[in-house]
PDB file as gemmi writes it, atoms N, CA and C in Angstrom:
CRYST1    1.000    1.000    1.000  90.00  90.00  90.00 P 1                      
ATOM      1  N   UNK A   1      85.975 -60.119  76.286  1.00  0.00           N  
ATOM      2  CA  UNK A   1      85.745 -58.694  76.237  1.00  0.00           C  
ATOM      3  C   UNK A   1      84.938 -58.272  77.464  1.00  0.00           C  
ATOM      4  N   UNK A   2      85.546 -57.617  78.402  1.00  0.00           N  
ATOM      5  CA  UNK A   2      84.825 -57.244  79.621  1.00  0.00           C  
ATOM      6  C   UNK A   2      83.695 -56.246  79.384  1.00  0.00           C  
ATOM      7  N   UNK A   3      83.634 -55.625  78.206  1.00  0.00           N  
ATOM      8  CA  UNK A   3      82.561 -54.672  77.910  1.00  0.00           C  
ATOM      9  C   UNK A   3      81.225 -55.355  77.649  1.00  0.00           C  
ATOM     10  N   UNK A   4      81.261 -56.667  77.394  1.00  0.00           N  
ATOM     11  CA  UNK A   4      80.045 -57.418  77.081  1.00  0.00           C  
ATOM     12  C   UNK A   4      79.865 -58.523  78.113  1.00  0.00           C  
ATOM     13  N   UNK A   5      78.690 -58.574  78.739  1.00  0.00           N  
ATOM     14  CA  UNK A   5      78.353 -59.658  79.664  1.00  0.00           C  
ATOM     15  C   UNK A   5      77.512 -60.690  78.941  1.00  0.00           C  
ATOM     16  N   UNK A   6      77.894 -61.957  79.009  1.00  0.00           N  
ATOM     17  CA  UNK A   6      77.181 -63.025  78.304  1.00  0.00           C  
ATOM     18  C   UNK A   6      76.794 -64.122  79.290  1.00  0.00           C  
ATOM     19  N   UNK A   7      75.513 -64.487  79.261  1.00  0.00           N  
ATOM     20  CA  UNK A   7      75.006 -65.561  80.114  1.00  0.00           C  
ATOM     21  C   UNK A   7      74.154 -66.483  79.253  1.00  0.00           C  
ATOM     22  N   UNK A   8      74.308 -67.792  79.426  1.00  0.00           N  
ATOM     23  CA  UNK A   8      73.425 -68.740  78.763  1.00  0.00           C  
ATOM     24  C   UNK A   8      72.300 -69.051  79.748  1.00  0.00           C  
ATOM     25  N   UNK A   9      71.131 -68.454  79.510  1.00  0.00           N  
ATOM     26  CA  UNK A   9      69.968 -68.645  80.369  1.00  0.00           C  
ATOM     27  C   UNK A   9      69.209 -69.883  79.887  1.00  0.00           C  
ATOM     28  N   UNK A  10      69.080 -70.876  80.745  1.00  0.00           N  
ATOM     29  CA  UNK A  10      68.353 -72.102  80.396  1.00  0.00           C  
ATOM     30  C   UNK A  10      67.119 -72.175  81.276  1.00  0.00           C  
ATOM     31  N   UNK A  11      65.950 -72.127  80.628  1.00  0.00           N  
ATOM     32  CA  UNK A  11      64.676 -72.102  81.349  1.00  0.00           C  
ATOM     33  C   UNK A  11      63.920 -73.403  81.123  1.00  0.00           C  
ATOM     34  N   UNK A  12      63.321 -73.919  82.186  1.00  0.00           N  
ATOM     35  CA  UNK A  12      62.501 -75.123  82.093  1.00  0.00           C  
ATOM     36  C   UNK A  12      61.152 -74.778  81.453  1.00  0.00           C  
ATOM     37  N   UNK A  13      60.452 -75.775  80.899  1.00  0.00           N  
ATOM     38  CA  UNK A  13      59.142 -75.517  80.286  1.00  0.00           C  
ATOM     39  C   UNK A  13      58.223 -74.723  81.217  1.00  0.00           C  
ATOM     40  N   UNK A  14      57.649 -73.645  80.700  1.00  0.00           N  
ATOM     41  CA  UNK A  14      56.726 -72.813  81.452  1.00  0.00           C  
ATOM     42  C   UNK A  14      57.375 -71.806  82.393  1.00  0.00           C  
ATOM     43  N   UNK A  15      58.689 -71.872  82.559  1.00  0.00           N  
ATOM     44  CA  UNK A  15      59.378 -70.950  83.468  1.00  0.00           C  
ATOM     45  C   UNK A  15      59.335 -69.519  82.918  1.00  0.00           C  
ATOM     46  N   UNK A  16      59.335 -68.528  83.835  1.00  0.00           N  
ATOM     47  CA  UNK A  16      59.230 -67.122  83.448  1.00  0.00           C  
ATOM     48  C   UNK A  16      60.328 -66.295  84.100  1.00  0.00           C  
ATOM     49  N   UNK A  17      60.786 -65.279  83.368  1.00  0.00           N  
ATOM     50  CA  UNK A  17      61.617 -64.227  83.937  1.00  0.00           C  
ATOM     51  C   UNK A  17      60.728 -62.995  83.948  1.00  0.00           C  
ATOM     52  N   UNK A  18      60.376 -62.482  85.134  1.00  0.00           N  
ATOM     53  CA  UNK A  18      59.437 -61.357  85.197  1.00  0.00           C  
ATOM     54  C   UNK A  18      60.001 -60.088  84.567  1.00  0.00           C  
ATOM     55  N   UNK A  19      59.114 -59.199  84.207  1.00  0.00           N  
ATOM     56  CA  UNK A  19      59.500 -57.938  83.583  1.00  0.00           C  
ATOM     57  C   UNK A  19      60.425 -57.135  84.505  1.00  0.00           C  
ATOM     58  N   UNK A  20      61.508 -56.641  83.911  1.00  0.00           N  
ATOM     59  CA  UNK A  20      62.469 -55.831  84.641  1.00  0.00           C  
ATOM     60  C   UNK A  20      63.243 -54.958  83.668  1.00  0.00           C  
ATOM     61  N   UNK A  21      63.926 -53.944  84.179  1.00  0.00           N  
ATOM     62  CA  UNK A  21      64.765 -53.069  83.366  1.00  0.00           C  
ATOM     63  C   UNK A  21      66.227 -53.323  83.704  1.00  0.00           C  
ATOM     64  N   UNK A  22      67.109 -53.062  82.734  1.00  0.00           N  
ATOM     65  CA  UNK A  22      68.541 -53.180  82.978  1.00  0.00           C  
ATOM     66  C   UNK A  22      69.233 -51.887  82.542  1.00  0.00           C  
ATOM     67  N   UNK A  23      70.367 -51.568  83.158  1.00  0.00           N  
ATOM     68  CA  UNK A  23      71.103 -50.361  82.793  1.00  0.00           C  
ATOM     69  C   UNK A  23      72.013 -50.584  81.589  1.00  0.00           C  
ATOM     70  N   UNK A  24      71.668 -51.573  80.757  1.00  0.00           N  
ATOM     71  CA  UNK A  24      72.482 -51.921  79.587  1.00  0.00           C  
ATOM     72  C   UNK A  24      71.563 -52.345  78.446  1.00  0.00           C  
ATOM     73  N   UNK A  25      72.077 -52.245  77.219  1.00  0.00           N  
ATOM     74  CA  UNK A  25      71.373 -52.823  76.078  1.00  0.00           C  
ATOM     75  C   UNK A  25      71.475 -54.329  76.197  1.00  0.00           C  
ATOM     76  N   UNK A  26      70.391 -55.040  75.855  1.00  0.00           N  
ATOM     77  CA  UNK A  26      70.386 -56.498  75.962  1.00  0.00           C  
ATOM     78  C   UNK A  26      70.030 -57.096  74.606  1.00  0.00           C  
ATOM     79  N   UNK A  27      70.809 -58.095  74.196  1.00  0.00           N  
ATOM     80  CA  UNK A  27      70.533 -58.841  72.984  1.00  0.00           C  
ATOM     81  C   UNK A  27      70.253 -60.283  73.403  1.00  0.00           C  
ATOM     82  N   UNK A  28      69.104 -60.818  72.995  1.00  0.00           N  
ATOM     83  CA  UNK A  28      68.725 -62.201  73.297  1.00  0.00           C  
ATOM     84  C   UNK A  28      68.880 -63.020  72.019  1.00  0.00           C  
ATOM     85  N   UNK A  29      69.670 -64.086  72.056  1.00  0.00           N  
ATOM     86  CA  UNK A  29      69.798 -65.003  70.929  1.00  0.00           C  
ATOM     87  C   UNK A  29      69.284 -66.361  71.382  1.00  0.00           C  
ATOM     88  N   UNK A  30      68.201 -66.815  70.750  1.00  0.00           N  
ATOM     89  CA  UNK A  30      67.598 -68.089  71.139  1.00  0.00           C  
ATOM     90  C   UNK A  30      68.445 -69.224  70.560  1.00  0.00           C  
ATOM     91  N   UNK A  31      68.886 -70.107  71.438  1.00  0.00           N  
ATOM     92  CA  UNK A  31      69.745 -71.238  71.060  1.00  0.00           C  
ATOM     93  C   UNK A  31      68.933 -72.509  70.872  1.00  0.00           C  
ATOM     94  N   UNK A  32      67.952 -72.719  71.748  1.00  0.00           N  
ATOM     95  CA  UNK A  32      67.173 -73.963  71.700  1.00  0.00           C  
ATOM     96  C   UNK A  32      65.772 -73.696  72.230  1.00  0.00           C  
ATOM     97  N   UNK A  33      64.809 -74.408  71.681  1.00  0.00           N  
ATOM     98  CA  UNK A  33      63.437 -74.346  72.178  1.00  0.00           C  
ATOM     99  C   UNK A  33      62.644 -73.175  71.640  1.00  0.00           C  
ATOM    100  N   UNK A  34      61.489 -72.945  72.274  1.00  0.00           N  
ATOM    101  CA  UNK A  34      60.571 -71.874  71.874  1.00  0.00           C  
ATOM    102  C   UNK A  34      60.101 -71.145  73.121  1.00  0.00           C  
ATOM    103  N   UNK A  35      59.664 -69.917  72.911  1.00  0.00           N  
ATOM    104  CA  UNK A  35      59.140 -69.129  74.021  1.00  0.00           C  
ATOM    105  C   UNK A  35      58.702 -67.777  73.522  1.00  0.00           C  
ATOM    106  N   UNK A  36      58.531 -66.862  74.456  1.00  0.00           N  
ATOM    107  CA  UNK A  36      58.187 -65.494  74.078  1.00  0.00           C  
ATOM    108  C   UNK A  36      59.099 -64.533  74.829  1.00  0.00           C  
ATOM    109  N   UNK A  37      59.417 -63.439  74.142  1.00  0.00           N  
ATOM    110  CA  UNK A  37      60.210 -62.371  74.733  1.00  0.00           C  
ATOM    111  C   UNK A  37      59.412 -61.089  74.555  1.00  0.00           C  
ATOM    112  N   UNK A  38      59.206 -60.389  75.652  1.00  0.00           N  
ATOM    113  CA  UNK A  38      58.498 -59.110  75.613  1.00  0.00           C  
ATOM    114  C   UNK A  38      59.491 -58.000  75.868  1.00  0.00           C  
ATOM    115  N   UNK A  39      59.464 -56.988  74.991  1.00  0.00           N  
ATOM    116  CA  UNK A  39      60.278 -55.788  75.146  1.00  0.00           C  
ATOM    117  C   UNK A  39      59.324 -54.611  75.089  1.00  0.00           C  
ATOM    118  N   UNK A  40      59.246 -53.858  76.181  1.00  0.00           N  
ATOM    119  CA  UNK A  40      58.266 -52.778  76.248  1.00  0.00           C  
ATOM    120  C   UNK A  40      56.869 -53.365  76.162  1.00  0.00           C  
ATOM    121  N   UNK A  41      56.094 -52.910  75.176  1.00  0.00           N  
ATOM    122  CA  UNK A  41      54.726 -53.405  74.982  1.00  0.00           C  
ATOM    123  C   UNK A  41      54.616 -54.465  73.893  1.00  0.00           C  
ATOM    124  N   UNK A  42      55.746 -54.866  73.296  1.00  0.00           N  
ATOM    125  CA  UNK A  42      55.727 -55.803  72.172  1.00  0.00           C  
ATOM    126  C   UNK A  42      56.214 -57.186  72.589  1.00  0.00           C  
ATOM    127  N   UNK A  43      55.397 -58.208  72.314  1.00  0.00           N  
ATOM    128  CA  UNK A  43      55.756 -59.598  72.605  1.00  0.00           C  
ATOM    129  C   UNK A  43      55.984 -60.333  71.301  1.00  0.00           C  
ATOM    130  N   UNK A  44      57.107 -61.053  71.230  1.00  0.00           N  
ATOM    131  CA  UNK A  44      57.432 -61.848  70.046  1.00  0.00           C  
ATOM    132  C   UNK A  44      57.550 -63.309  70.437  1.00  0.00           C  
ATOM    133  N   UNK A  45      56.925 -64.182  69.652  1.00  0.00           N  
ATOM    134  CA  UNK A  45      57.132 -65.612  69.799  1.00  0.00           C  
ATOM    135  C   UNK A  45      58.445 -65.921  69.090  1.00  0.00           C  
ATOM    136  N   UNK A  46      59.346 -66.631  69.752  1.00  0.00           N  
ATOM    137  CA  UNK A  46      60.674 -66.867  69.211  1.00  0.00           C  
ATOM    138  C   UNK A  46      61.038 -68.343  69.288  1.00  0.00           C  
ATOM    139  N   UNK A  47      62.028 -68.699  68.475  1.00  0.00           N  
ATOM    140  CA  UNK A  47      62.551 -70.066  68.462  1.00  0.00           C  
ATOM    141  C   UNK A  47      64.022 -70.011  68.112  1.00  0.00           C  
ATOM    142  N   UNK A  48      64.694 -71.167  68.140  1.00  0.00           N  
ATOM    143  CA  UNK A  48      66.131 -71.242  67.882  1.00  0.00           C  
ATOM    144  C   UNK A  48      66.489 -70.466  66.619  1.00  0.00           C  
ATOM    145  N   UNK A  49      67.514 -69.620  66.750  1.00  0.00           N  
ATOM    146  CA  UNK A  49      67.993 -68.818  65.634  1.00  0.00           C  
ATOM    147  C   UNK A  49      67.516 -67.373  65.672  1.00  0.00           C  
ATOM    148  N   UNK A  50      66.448 -67.087  66.419  1.00  0.00           N  
ATOM    149  CA  UNK A  50      65.919 -65.721  66.491  1.00  0.00           C  
ATOM    150  C   UNK A  50      66.761 -64.859  67.423  1.00  0.00           C  
ATOM    151  N   UNK A  51      66.818 -63.556  67.109  1.00  0.00           N  
ATOM    152  CA  UNK A  51      67.522 -62.575  67.921  1.00  0.00           C  
ATOM    153  C   UNK A  51      66.561 -61.428  68.214  1.00  0.00           C  
ATOM    154  N   UNK A  52      66.524 -60.981  69.473  1.00  0.00           N  
ATOM    155  CA  UNK A  52      65.670 -59.869  69.900  1.00  0.00           C  
ATOM    156  C   UNK A  52      66.553 -58.890  70.663  1.00  0.00           C  
ATOM    157  N   UNK A  53      66.355 -57.583  70.417  1.00  0.00           N  
ATOM    158  CA  UNK A  53      67.132 -56.550  71.090  1.00  0.00           C  
ATOM    159  C   UNK A  53      66.232 -55.767  72.034  1.00  0.00           C  
ATOM    160  N   UNK A  54      66.731 -55.499  73.242  1.00  0.00           N  
ATOM    161  CA  UNK A  54      66.026 -54.676  74.222  1.00  0.00           C  
ATOM    162  C   UNK A  54      66.944 -53.522  74.613  1.00  0.00           C  
ATOM    163  N   UNK A  55      66.567 -52.291  74.275  1.00  0.00           N  
ATOM    164  CA  UNK A  55      67.402 -51.144  74.656  1.00  0.00           C  
ATOM    165  C   UNK A  55      67.440 -50.960  76.179  1.00  0.00           C  
ATOM    166  N   UNK A  56      68.495 -50.306  76.663  1.00  0.00           N  
ATOM    167  CA  UNK A  56      68.625 -50.094  78.097  1.00  0.00           C  
ATOM    168  C   UNK A  56      67.419 -49.350  78.661  1.00  0.00           C  
ATOM    169  N   UNK A  57      67.085 -49.701  79.889  1.00  0.00           N  
ATOM    170  CA  UNK A  57      65.990 -49.111  80.665  1.00  0.00           C  
ATOM    171  C   UNK A  57      64.587 -49.352  80.088  1.00  0.00           C  
ATOM    172  N   UNK A  58      64.453 -50.277  79.137  1.00  0.00           N  
ATOM    173  CA  UNK A  58      63.141 -50.685  78.620  1.00  0.00           C  
ATOM    174  C   UNK A  58      62.800 -52.019  79.293  1.00  0.00           C  
ATOM    175  N   UNK A  59      61.610 -52.152  79.882  1.00  0.00           N  
ATOM    176  CA  UNK A  59      61.262 -53.416  80.547  1.00  0.00           C  
ATOM    177  C   UNK A  59      61.233 -54.588  79.553  1.00  0.00           C  
ATOM    178  N   UNK A  60      61.728 -55.730  79.998  1.00  0.00           N  
ATOM    179  CA  UNK A  60      61.681 -56.938  79.184  1.00  0.00           C  
ATOM    180  C   UNK A  60      61.444 -58.157  80.079  1.00  0.00           C  
ATOM    181  N   UNK A  61      60.869 -59.198  79.461  1.00  0.00           N  
ATOM    182  CA  UNK A  61      60.595 -60.439  80.179  1.00  0.00           C  
ATOM    183  C   UNK A  61      60.672 -61.603  79.208  1.00  0.00           C  
ATOM    184  N   UNK A  62      60.807 -62.813  79.741  1.00  0.00           N  
ATOM    185  CA  UNK A  62      60.884 -64.019  78.929  1.00  0.00           C  
ATOM    186  C   UNK A  62      59.963 -65.079  79.520  1.00  0.00           C  
ATOM    187  N   UNK A  63      59.394 -65.909  78.641  1.00  0.00           N  
ATOM    188  CA  UNK A  63      58.561 -67.036  79.062  1.00  0.00           C  
ATOM    189  C   UNK A  63      58.913 -68.231  78.184  1.00  0.00           C  
ATOM    190  N   UNK A  64      59.267 -69.349  78.803  1.00  0.00           N  
ATOM    191  CA  UNK A  64      59.541 -70.578  78.058  1.00  0.00           C  
ATOM    192  C   UNK A  64      58.229 -71.236  77.644  1.00  0.00           C  
ATOM    193  N   UNK A  65      58.205 -71.810  76.456  1.00  0.00           N  
ATOM    194  CA  UNK A  65      57.052 -72.575  75.995  1.00  0.00           C  
ATOM    195  C   UNK A  65      56.784 -73.719  76.976  1.00  0.00           C  
ATOM    196  N   UNK A  66      55.537 -74.116  77.082  1.00  0.00           N  
ATOM    197  CA  UNK A  66      55.156 -75.191  78.013  1.00  0.00           C  
ATOM    198  C   UNK A  66      55.744 -76.546  77.634  1.00  0.00           C  
ATOM    199  N   UNK A  67      56.188 -76.696  76.364  1.00  0.00           N  
ATOM    200  CA  UNK A  67      56.603 -78.016  75.878  1.00  0.00           C  
ATOM    201  C   UNK A  67      58.093 -78.170  75.621  1.00  0.00           C  
ATOM    202  N   UNK A  68      58.908 -77.175  75.972  1.00  0.00           N  
ATOM    203  CA  UNK A  68      60.325 -77.330  75.662  1.00  0.00           C  
ATOM    204  C   UNK A  68      61.205 -76.498  76.587  1.00  0.00           C  
ATOM    205  N   UNK A  69      62.447 -76.952  76.722  1.00  0.00           N  
ATOM    206  CA  UNK A  69      63.467 -76.172  77.404  1.00  0.00           C  
ATOM    207  C   UNK A  69      63.781 -74.986  76.507  1.00  0.00           C  
ATOM    208  N   UNK A  70      64.033 -73.823  77.095  1.00  0.00           N  
ATOM    209  CA  UNK A  70      64.268 -72.581  76.363  1.00  0.00           C  
ATOM    210  C   UNK A  70      65.658 -72.088  76.736  1.00  0.00           C  
ATOM    211  N   UNK A  71      66.595 -72.179  75.794  1.00  0.00           N  
ATOM    212  CA  UNK A  71      67.976 -71.765  76.031  1.00  0.00           C  
ATOM    213  C   UNK A  71      68.236 -70.483  75.251  1.00  0.00           C  
ATOM    214  N   UNK A  72      68.684 -69.447  75.963  1.00  0.00           N  
ATOM    215  CA  UNK A  72      68.875 -68.128  75.355  1.00  0.00           C  
ATOM    216  C   UNK A  72      70.202 -67.542  75.819  1.00  0.00           C  
ATOM    217  N   UNK A  73      71.021 -67.081  74.853  1.00  0.00           N  
ATOM    218  CA  UNK A  73      72.185 -66.280  75.219  1.00  0.00           C  
ATOM    219  C   UNK A  73      71.680 -64.876  75.509  1.00  0.00           C  
ATOM    220  N   UNK A  74      72.026 -64.347  76.673  1.00  0.00           N  
ATOM    221  CA  UNK A  74      71.673 -62.994  77.069  1.00  0.00           C  
ATOM    222  C   UNK A  74      72.976 -62.199  77.081  1.00  0.00           C  
ATOM    223  N   UNK A  75      73.076 -61.213  76.172  1.00  0.00           N  
ATOM    224  CA  UNK A  75      74.298 -60.419  76.038  1.00  0.00           C  
ATOM    225  C   UNK A  75      74.002 -58.971  76.410  1.00  0.00           C  
ATOM    226  N   UNK A  76      74.745 -58.443  77.390  1.00  0.00           N  
ATOM    227  CA  UNK A  76      74.527 -57.076  77.877  1.00  0.00           C  
ATOM    228  C   UNK A  76      75.731 -56.205  77.540  1.00  0.00           C  
ATOM    229  N   UNK A  77      75.443 -55.016  77.008  1.00  0.00           N  
ATOM    230  CA  UNK A  77      76.496 -54.056  76.713  1.00  0.00           C  
ATOM    231  C   UNK A  77      75.995 -52.643  76.995  1.00  0.00           C  
ATOM    232  N   UNK A  78      76.675 -51.830  77.756  1.00  0.00           N  
ATOM    233  CA  UNK A  78      77.907 -52.220  78.459  1.00  0.00           C  
ATOM    234  C   UNK A  78      77.610 -53.198  79.590  1.00  0.00           C  
ATOM    235  N   UNK A  79      78.576 -54.019  79.885  1.00  0.00           N  
ATOM    236  CA  UNK A  79      78.413 -55.061  80.883  1.00  0.00           C  
ATOM    237  C   UNK A  79      78.311 -54.464  82.284  1.00  0.00           C  
ATOM    238  N   UNK A  80      77.156 -54.614  82.952  1.00  0.00           N  
ATOM    239  CA  UNK A  80      77.054 -54.074  84.307  1.00  0.00           C  
ATOM    240  C   UNK A  80      77.919 -54.819  85.323  1.00  0.00           C  
ATOM    241  N   UNK A  81      78.352 -56.039  85.006  1.00  0.00           N  
ATOM    242  CA  UNK A  81      79.208 -56.830  85.905  1.00  0.00           C  
ATOM    243  C   UNK A  81      80.699 -56.592  85.668  1.00  0.00           C  
ATOM    244  N   UNK A  82      81.072 -55.992  84.543  1.00  0.00           N  
ATOM    245  CA  UNK A  82      82.469 -55.731  84.173  1.00  0.00           C  
ATOM    246  C   UNK A  82      83.303 -57.011  84.046  1.00  0.00           C  
ATOM    247  N   UNK A  83      82.624 -58.110  83.715  1.00  0.00           N  
ATOM    248  CA  UNK A  83      83.320 -59.372  83.483  1.00  0.00           C  
ATOM    249  C   UNK A  83      82.583 -60.120  82.389  1.00  0.00           C  
ATOM    250  N   UNK A  84      83.304 -60.632  81.409  1.00  0.00           N  
ATOM    251  CA  UNK A  84      82.659 -61.307  80.283  1.00  0.00           C  
ATOM    252  C   UNK A  84      82.123 -62.689  80.646  1.00  0.00           C  
ATOM    253  N   UNK A  85      82.611 -63.270  81.710  1.00  0.00           N  
ATOM    254  CA  UNK A  85      82.177 -64.607  82.100  1.00  0.00           C  
ATOM    255  C   UNK A  85      81.500 -64.510  83.458  1.00  0.00           C  
ATOM    256  N   UNK A  86      80.352 -65.167  83.565  1.00  0.00           N  
ATOM    257  CA  UNK A  86      79.631 -65.143  84.830  1.00  0.00           C  
ATOM    258  C   UNK A  86      79.560 -66.526  85.404  1.00  0.00           C  
TER     259      UNK A  86                                                      
END                                                                             
């Protein structure tokens, strides 16, 4: 489905994705490990199985736990890349 962009983001222990905004709604589904996801002013500690939603143009960031790899599906809709596979 080209309307949805999906990326499997794999972060090493302690790695960070700095706060940024996207022109799309973003859904984060944690696949493996633990970390934190911040959306706006709210930070949630997350682990495998958790889902977090970030509305478009709201700043969000991710931080992998110091003790584990953090694997997260990042799904954007509408897809700013116009391709379902990256």
